[in-house]
N, C-alpha and C positions, 0 to 999 in steps of 0.2 A: 656042102655047104659053099656056097660062093662066098667071097671077100665081104659082098655088101651086106650080104645077110648078116656074117659075123660083126659087122662092125655096129650093124643095127642092133642085133640082139644083146652084145656088148654094152653099148650106150643105153639101152633099155635096162638091161641089168644094173650097171651102175645107179641109175635113175631111182629104182625101186630100192636098192640098197640106200641110197641116199635119204629118200623118205621116212624108210624104217629106222634108220639112225636118227633122224629128226623128230619120229614120233616116240621113239624107244627113249631115249635120250636128250630130253627138253632142256636140260640143265648145262650141256656144254656149248650150247649158242652161246656166243659172244655177247654181252650187255650193251657195249657202244658202238657205234657204226664204226668210229677210227680201228678198233680190235677185228671189225668184221673185214672191212677192208684190206687190212693187214694179212687176215687169212686167206683171204681172195688171190690177192697178189702171190702169195705162197703157193696156194693151189695152182695157179695157170702158170706160175715158173716150175712147179714140177711137172707138169704136162708139158712144157716144152724139154725137157729131159727126157723124153719117152724113147726108149731105143730105137734103133732103125732095123732093118731087116736083118734076122739071124741067118748064118747059114744051115743050121740043124732045125730042124720042125719043132724037136723037142725043147730047145732054147726058145724059141718063138714063143710057143705056148707059155712057158716058164716067165718069161720076160711080159707077156701080156697080162698073167694072174699076179706076177707079184709086183710089178710097176705102173702100168696101163689101168688096170680096174681099179687100184684103190686111188691113184691120182686122179682119176676122173670121177669116182664115187667122190672124194673129197672136195673136186671143184663143183660138182653139183650140189653138193651140200651147203657149199658156201653161197652159192647162189641163192640157196632156200633160205638161209639166214638174211642175205641181203633184200630179198623180197620181205620178208619178216619187218626189216626195218624199215621198206618203205610203207609198207601198210600201216604201221604205227604211225609215223611221221604224216601221212595222209588222212588217219582217222577211221580207217576202214577196219 
């Protein structure tokens, strides 16, 4: 699998996980926009902490599964929450 395909599959998987969490656990979404913005800032700060290239392929896979996938899923979940607030504000 090429690097591009792996990144695409990782991002798509994180998106599916975020949609599943949003549909399965709707009560965990923040009620106020301020809290949603705080969660969004935290999620994107976590994305900045992603590890660099590891020397060992095993450690690289562990880093992706333990750090990158949850951080990306959280960021996409926060994006869903923000879109929900925007829809509510627009009256959609």
